[in-house]
C-alpha positions as CSV (number, residue, x, y, z in Angstrom):
1,X,101.5,67.7,140.4
2,X,103.7,70.2,138.7
3,X,101.1,70.8,136.2
4,X,97.8,69.8,137.8
5,X,96.3,67.7,140.4
6,X,93.8,67.3,143.2
7,X,94.1,66.7,146.8
8,X,92.7,64.6,149.5
9,X,92.0,66.3,152.8
10,X,95.2,66.6,154.9
11,X,94.5,69.9,156.5
12,X,93.3,70.7,159.9
13,X,90.9,73.1,160.8
14,X,88.3,75.6,161.3
15,X,89.0,78.8,159.5
16,X,87.3,81.4,161.6
17,X,90.2,81.9,164.0
18,X,92.7,82.1,161.2
19,X,90.7,84.8,159.5
20,X,90.8,87.1,162.6
21,X,94.5,86.7,163.0
22,X,95.5,87.5,159.4
23,X,95.1,91.4,159.4
24,X,97.2,92.0,162.5
25,X,99.8,89.6,161.2
26,X,100.2,91.5,158.0
27,X,100.3,94.9,159.6
28,X,103.2,94.1,161.9
29,X,105.9,96.6,161.5
30,X,109.1,94.6,160.8
31,X,111.2,96.8,163.1
32,X,108.8,96.4,166.0
33,X,108.7,92.6,165.4
34,X,112.5,92.4,165.8
35,X,112.2,94.1,169.2
36,X,109.5,91.8,170.4
37,X,111.2,88.8,168.9
38,X,108.0,87.7,167.2
39,X,108.2,86.2,163.8
40,X,104.8,85.5,162.4
41,X,106.1,84.7,159.0
42,X,106.6,88.3,157.9
43,X,109.8,89.4,156.3
44,X,112.4,90.8,158.7
45,X,115.7,92.5,158.1
46,X,118.2,90.9,160.5
47,X,121.0,92.7,162.3
48,X,123.6,91.5,159.7
49,X,121.5,92.9,156.8
50,X,120.4,89.5,155.4
51,X,116.8,89.4,154.5
52,X,114.7,86.7,156.2
53,X,111.9,85.3,154.1
54,X,108.5,84.3,155.7
55,X,108.3,80.9,157.1
56,X,104.6,80.2,156.9
57,X,101.6,81.2,154.9
58,X,99.1,83.8,156.3
59,X,96.3,81.2,156.7
60,X,96.3,77.4,156.9
61,X,94.7,75.5,154.0
62,X,91.0,74.7,154.1
63,X,89.5,71.2,154.1
64,X,89.0,69.7,150.7
65,X,86.9,66.8,151.8
66,X,83.5,68.4,150.9
67,X,84.1,68.5,147.2
68,X,83.4,65.8,144.7
69,X,86.1,65.8,142.2
70,X,84.2,63.2,140.2
71,X,81.2,65.4,139.5
72,X,83.6,67.8,137.6
73,X,85.9,65.2,136.1
74,X,83.3,62.8,134.6
75,X,82.7,65.5,131.9
76,X,86.3,65.5,131.0
77,X,87.4,61.9,130.2
78,X,89.9,62.0,127.3
79,X,89.7,65.8,127.0
80,X,92.6,68.3,127.0
81,X,92.4,69.5,130.6
82,X,93.8,73.0,130.0
83,X,90.4,74.0,128.5
84,X,88.4,73.1,131.6
85,X,87.7,75.6,134.4
86,X,88.5,73.9,137.7
87,X,87.0,75.2,141.0
88,X,89.5,76.9,143.2
89,X,89.4,74.1,145.9
90,X,91.7,72.0,143.7
91,X,94.3,74.8,143.6
92,X,97.3,75.8,145.7
93,X,97.9,79.6,146.1
94,X,100.7,79.9,143.5
95,X,100.7,80.6,139.8
96,X,102.3,78.0,137.5
97,X,104.9,80.7,136.8
98,X,105.9,80.6,140.5
99,X,105.8,76.8,140.4
100,X,108.5,76.8,137.7
101,X,110.6,79.1,139.8
102,X,111.0,76.2,142.2
103,X,113.5,74.7,139.8
104,X,115.9,77.2,141.5
105,X,115.5,75.8,145.0
106,X,118.6,73.6,144.6
107,X,120.7,76.3,142.8
108,X,123.7,75.2,144.8
109,X,124.0,72.3,142.4
110,X,124.4,74.8,139.5
111,X,127.1,76.6,141.5
112,X,128.8,73.3,142.1
113,X,128.8,72.5,138.4
114,X,130.3,76.0,137.7
115,X,133.1,75.3,140.1
116,X,134.1,71.8,138.9
117,X,137.1,71.6,136.6
118,X,136.2,68.0,135.5
119,X,133.4,67.8,132.9
120,X,132.2,64.4,134.4
121,X,131.7,66.1,137.8
122,X,130.0,69.0,136.1
123,X,127.5,66.5,134.4
124,X,126.9,64.8,137.7
125,X,125.9,68.1,139.3
126,X,123.7,69.0,136.4
127,X,122.0,65.6,136.5
128,X,121.4,66.1,140.2
129,X,120.0,69.6,139.5
130,X,117.6,68.2,136.8
131,X,116.3,65.6,139.3
132,X,116.1,68.1,142.2
133,X,114.0,70.4,140.0
134,X,111.1,67.9,140.1
135,X,111.6,67.0,143.8
136,X,109.4,69.9,145.1
137,X,106.4,68.2,143.4
138,X,106.5,65.3,145.9
139,X,103.1,65.2,147.7
140,X,102.2,68.6,146.0
141,X,98.8,67.5,144.7
142,X,97.2,71.0,144.6
143,X,97.0,72.5,141.1
144,X,98.8,75.8,140.5
145,X,96.7,78.6,139.0
146,X,96.8,78.7,135.2
147,X,98.7,81.9,134.4
148,X,96.8,84.6,132.5
149,X,98.2,85.5,129.1
150,X,100.8,88.2,129.7
151,X,101.2,87.3,133.4
152,X,104.8,87.5,134.7
153,X,106.8,86.5,137.8
154,X,110.2,87.8,138.8
155,X,112.4,86.7,141.7
156,X,115.8,88.1,142.7
157,X,117.5,86.2,145.5
158,X,120.8,87.9,146.4
159,X,121.4,85.3,149.1
160,X,121.2,82.5,146.5
161,X,122.9,84.5,143.7
162,X,120.3,84.5,140.9
163,X,117.5,86.4,139.3
164,X,114.6,84.9,137.4
165,X,111.8,86.2,135.1
166,X,109.0,84.3,133.5
167,X,106.0,85.2,131.3
168,X,102.9,83.4,130.1
169,X,103.5,83.7,126.3
170,X,100.6,81.6,125.0
171,X,97.1,80.7,126.4
172,X,96.0,78.0,124.0
173,X,98.2,76.0,124.2
174,X,99.4,77.2,127.6
175,X,103.1,78.0,127.3
176,X,105.3,79.5,130.1
177,X,108.7,80.8,129.2
178,X,111.4,81.5,131.8
179,X,114.9,82.9,132.0
180,X,117.3,83.0,134.9
181,X,120.9,84.2,135.3
182,X,123.6,84.0,138.0
183,X,124.2,87.4,139.6
184,X,127.9,86.6,139.2
185,X,127.3,86.1,135.4
186,X,128.4,82.5,135.8
187,X,125.3,80.7,134.3
188,X,122.2,81.2,132.3
189,X,119.2,78.8,132.7
190,X,116.2,79.1,130.5
191,X,113.4,77.3,128.7
192,X,109.7,77.0,128.0
193,X,107.2,74.6,129.3
194,X,104.1,73.4,127.6
195,X,102.4,70.8,129.7
196,X,100.2,68.5,127.7
197,X,97.5,67.2,130.2
198,X,95.4,64.1,129.7
199,X,92.7,62.6,132.0
200,X,92.6,58.8,132.0
201,X,89.7,58.1,134.3
202,X,91.6,57.4,137.5
203,X,94.7,59.5,136.8
204,X,95.8,62.7,135.2
205,X,99.0,62.7,133.1
206,X,101.1,65.7,132.3
207,X,103.7,65.4,129.6
208,X,106.0,68.4,129.7
209,X,106.9,69.5,126.3
210,X,109.6,72.2,125.8
211,X,113.3,72.3,126.2
212,X,115.3,73.3,129.2
213,X,118.8,74.8,128.7
214,X,121.6,75.4,131.2
215,X,124.6,77.3,130.1
216,X,127.8,77.3,132.2
217,X,129.4,80.5,130.9
218,X,132.9,80.0,132.4
219,X,133.2,76.5,130.8
220,X,131.5,77.6,127.6
221,X,129.1,74.6,128.0
222,X,125.4,74.1,127.3
223,X,123.2,71.3,128.6
224,X,119.7,70.6,127.4
225,X,117.0,68.3,128.6
226,X,113.2,67.8,128.9
227,X,111.4,66.9,132.2
228,X,109.8,63.5,132.8
229,X,106.1,62.8,132.6
230,X,104.2,63.5,135.8
231,X,101.1,61.5,136.8
232,X,98.6,62.2,139.6
233,X,96.8,59.0,140.7
234,X,93.5,58.4,142.6
235,X,91.9,61.7,141.5
236,X,88.5,60.3,142.1
237,X,88.8,58.3,145.3
238,X,91.5,57.3,147.7
239,X,94.7,59.1,148.7
240,X,96.3,61.1,145.9
241,X,99.8,60.3,144.9
242,X,102.3,61.4,142.4
243,X,104.5,59.5,140.0
244,X,107.1,60.7,137.6
245,X,108.2,58.4,134.7
246,X,110.0,58.4,131.4
247,X,113.5,59.0,130.2
248,X,115.3,62.2,130.7
249,X,118.3,62.8,128.4
250,X,120.8,65.5,129.4
251,X,123.2,66.4,126.6
252,X,126.4,68.4,127.0
253,X,126.6,70.0,123.6
254,X,130.3,70.9,124.0
255,X,131.8,67.6,125.0
256,X,129.2,65.2,123.6
257,X,128.8,63.6,127.0
258,X,125.2,62.4,127.7
259,X,123.4,61.5,130.9
260,X,120.4,59.2,130.5
261,X,118.1,59.1,133.5
262,X,115.3,56.6,133.7
263,X,112.4,57.6,136.0
264,X,110.8,54.3,136.7
265,X,107.1,53.7,136.8
266,X,106.0,52.3,140.1
267,X,105.4,48.7,139.0
268,X,103.0,46.2,140.3
269,X,103.9,46.1,144.0
270,X,105.3,49.7,144.2
271,X,108.8,48.3,144.4
272,X,110.1,50.8,141.9
273,X,108.2,53.8,143.3
274,X,110.1,57.1,142.8
275,X,113.2,55.2,141.6
276,X,115.6,56.9,139.2
277,X,118.5,55.0,137.6
278,X,120.8,56.0,134.8
279,X,124.3,56.6,133.6
280,X,126.6,59.2,132.1
281,X,128.4,58.2,128.9
282,X,131.0,60.0,126.8
283,X,130.7,60.8,123.1
284,X,132.1,57.3,122.2
285,X,129.2,55.8,124.3
286,X,131.6,54.6,127.0
287,X,129.8,54.5,130.4
288,X,131.6,56.8,132.8
289,X,129.4,56.4,135.9
290,X,126.1,55.0,137.1
291,X,123.6,57.2,138.9
292,X,120.8,55.8,141.2
293,X,118.4,57.0,143.8
294,X,114.9,58.4,144.2
295,X,113.6,61.8,143.0
296,X,111.9,62.2,146.4
297,X,115.0,61.5,148.5
298,X,118.5,61.5,147.2
299,X,120.8,60.6,144.3
300,X,124.1,58.7,144.4
301,X,126.7,57.9,141.8
302,X,129.3,55.1,141.5
303,X,131.5,53.6,138.8
304,X,129.9,51.1,136.4
305,X,132.0,48.1,137.5
306,X,131.1,48.4,141.2
307,X,127.5,48.8,140.2
308,X,127.4,45.7,138.1
309,X,129.3,43.6,140.7
310,X,126.8,44.7,143.4
311,X,123.8,44.0,141.2
312,X,125.1,40.5,140.4
313,X,125.7,39.6,144.1
314,X,122.3,41.0,144.9
315,X,120.7,38.7,142.3
316,X,122.5,35.7,143.9
317,X,121.0,36.7,147.2
318,X,124.5,37.7,148.4
319,X,123.0,40.6,150.4
320,X,119.9,39.4,152.4
321,X,120.1,42.4,154.6
322,X,119.4,45.4,152.4
323,X,122.0,48.0,153.5
324,X,120.3,51.2,154.1
325,X,122.2,54.4,154.8
326,X,122.7,54.3,158.6
327,X,120.6,56.6,160.8
328,X,123.8,58.1,162.2
329,X,124.9,59.4,158.8
330,X,121.5,61.1,158.5
331,X,121.4,62.4,162.0
332,X,124.8,64.1,161.7
333,X,123.6,65.9,158.6
334,X,120.4,67.0,160.3
335,X,121.8,67.9,163.7
336,X,120.8,71.5,163.4
337,X,117.3,70.6,162.5
338,X,115.9,68.7,165.5
339,X,112.3,69.8,164.8
340,X,112.4,68.5,161.2
341,X,110.8,65.1,160.5
342,X,113.5,62.5,160.4
343,X,114.6,61.7,156.9
344,X,114.9,58.0,156.5
345,X,116.6,57.0,153.2
346,X,115.0,54.0,151.6
347,X,117.5,53.9,148.8
348,X,119.7,50.9,148.8
349,X,123.2,52.2,149.2
350,X,126.1,50.7,147.2
351,X,129.3,51.0,149.2
352,X,131.7,53.5,147.7
353,X,129.0,55.7,146.2
354,X,129.2,59.5,146.2
355,X,126.2,61.5,147.3
356,X,125.1,64.0,144.6
357,X,122.0,65.5,146.2
358,X,119.6,65.0,149.0
359,X,116.1,66.6,149.3
360,X,115.6,69.5,151.8
361,X,113.4,68.8,154.8
362,X,110.0,70.4,154.5
363,X,109.0,73.0,157.1
364,X,107.3,71.4,160.2
365,X,103.9,72.8,159.3
366,X,104.1,71.9,155.6
367,X,101.0,69.7,155.6
368,X,98.9,72.7,156.6
369,X,100.5,74.7,153.8
370,X,99.7,72.6,150.7
371,X,102.9,70.6,151.3
372,X,105.0,73.6,150.3
373,X,108.8,73.6,150.8
374,X,110.4,76.5,152.6
375,X,111.3,78.0,149.3
376,X,107.7,77.7,148.0
377,X,106.3,79.4,151.1
378,X,108.3,82.6,150.3
379,X,107.4,82.9,146.6
380,X,104.1,84.8,146.9
381,X,105.3,87.1,149.7
382,X,104.6,90.8,148.9
383,X,107.2,92.7,150.9
384,X,106.9,96.4,151.8
385,X,107.6,98.7,148.9
386,X,107.5,95.9,146.4
387,X,104.4,97.0,144.6
388,X,106.1,100.2,143.4
389,X,108.8,98.1,141.7
390,X,107.1,95.0,140.3
391,X,105.6,94.8,136.8
392,X,101.8,95.3,137.0
393,X,101.5,91.8,135.6
394,X,103.4,90.1,138.4
395,X,101.6,87.1,140.0
396,X,102.1,88.6,143.5
397,X,99.5,91.3,142.5
398,X,97.0,88.7,141.3
399,X,93.9,89.0,143.5
400,X,92.5,85.5,143.4
401,X,95.8,83.9,144.5
402,X,96.3,86.6,147.2
403,X,92.8,86.1,148.6
404,X,93.2,82.3,148.6
405,X,96.5,82.6,150.4
406,X,94.9,84.8,153.0
407,X,92.1,82.2,153.5
408,X,89.3,84.2,151.8
409,X,88.1,81.4,149.6
410,X,84.8,83.0,148.4
411,X,86.5,86.2,147.4
412,X,89.3,84.2,145.7
413,X,86.8,82.2,143.7
414,X,84.9,85.2,142.5
415,X,88.1,87.0,141.6
416,X,89.3,83.9,139.6
417,X,86.0,84.0,137.6
418,X,86.3,87.7,137.1
419,X,89.9,87.4,135.8
420,X,89.1,84.6,133.4
421,X,86.1,86.5,132.1
422,X,88.2,89.6,131.6
423,X,90.8,87.6,129.7
424,X,88.0,86.1,127.4
425,X,86.6,89.6,126.8
426,X,90.1,91.0,125.9
427,X,90.6,88.1,123.5
428,X,87.2,88.7,121.8
429,X,88.1,92.4,121.5
430,X,91.4,91.6,119.8
431,X,89.7,89.2,117.4
432,X,87.2,91.9,116.5
433,X,89.9,94.5,115.8
434,X,92.2,91.8,114.2
435,X,94.9,92.8,116.7
436,X,97.6,90.2,117.4
437,X,98.8,89.6,120.9
438,X,102.4,90.6,121.5
439,X,104.5,88.9,124.2
440,X,106.5,91.4,126.2
441,X,109.7,89.8,127.4
442,X,110.2,86.7,125.3
443,X,110.1,86.0,121.5
444,X,109.7,82.8,119.5
445,X,113.0,81.5,118.1
446,X,115.2,78.5,117.7
447,X,117.1,76.9,120.5
448,X,120.8,77.3,119.3
449,X,121.8,73.9,120.6
450,X,118.9,71.6,119.7
451,X,117.6,73.5,116.6
452,X,114.0,73.0,117.9
453,X,111.6,75.9,118.3
454,X,111.9,77.7,121.7
455,X,111.0,80.9,123.5
456,X,114.0,83.1,124.1
457,X,114.3,86.0,126.5
458,X,114.3,89.4,124.7
459,X,116.1,91.2,127.6
460,X,115.4,94.4,129.3
461,X,113.0,93.3,132.0
462,X,115.2,94.5,134.9
463,X,115.4,98.0,133.3
464,X,111.9,98.3,134.7
465,X,110.2,100.1,131.9
466,X,106.7,98.7,132.5
467,X,104.7,101.5,130.6
468,X,103.3,99.2,128.0
469,X,102.4,96.1,130.1
470,X,98.9,94.8,129.5
471,X,96.2,95.3,132.1
472,X,95.3,91.7,133.1
473,X,94.1,92.0,136.7
């Protein structure tokens, strides 16, 4: 779950061997590793100067089968889950701030939107981007670490053309604010997320409050939306699975175009599982196109007439054989990735549709790595020389996450308790001295497009003046 969740055991393994390997792996000199042709997941500089990001975590994940979730959860029925301290075994080694950064995995869709001259095509790309932003949650049932108040995360990816900064701006309720910009000054993407978590006995539901805004600067356009509700099922017994449901409305505030996406609940026999269906309409409510697919797989669009005709013939049983996208189509796209698991689309394809987006294959060892995508694997990497540059509040410097990633679960657990205790003590101290907490990089304001309350970036982070950052670790 994007917000929270628990996992069944899908990991292999005895840990002792991994623990011995970790130290040498991290000490490898990148220049030497180039000569020997090893890549143990450490960063390398390639000949052409493009930086390679690590492709695996330092240690595989541990088995979660020994823990009874129920013993913890039965105390929580109906409670607001953000106030409960969960044991580390339910976590994945990333902070929620890093998890939000995964919105940027499919940034090529923003670039596409920037390059389209036609506002309808721009909206199609933005809609695909909004759906792709939740796709990394598929099978990710580990819970990200709750950020500490004042925690930050920055990411600059020259290769992908963006930089990103986020800050935990409130602890109760937990609110994370983020701001990202194109390195070519072509877009700005920002928002704040306030996940409202509820435990319903068998499932945990996260309703993401907070507005997401994308501005395409060249076109002078702004789009806003809110993510769907995410639900983790079978938290007590059985295999965990994730569902997203609810309506996502994307508004283009310049043209009045609107995209309405319906994330369908799975239904009685799972027929609707992961299905997304919707349409784009203009300001006069005229339907311009229909969008359909699954948030775990792909998204297509077609014109409304074709869609209606197809649906009618389907109802009459005109198509007994469900037309799936042919395996040849998929193979040709995946030729270069023979070792990737075969992607088999299960979305019923309507002839004449245009593909808007397809999910990236996961790395082959993903199931041993908390089901991370390749993008997620690189997020907590601490490259040589980085510590001198990062803000002291950056998640990469957070000891509980670092230890968990390296497979030192006991140390990680103790560190997590120490950090939470330190945070509580600091809060008491402030209350005693009647000092208010000041956020560092964001301030509370009003979203200029929706008029609702929002957290806005104050600027200046990349000037790297970190002298007055709080000591949170």
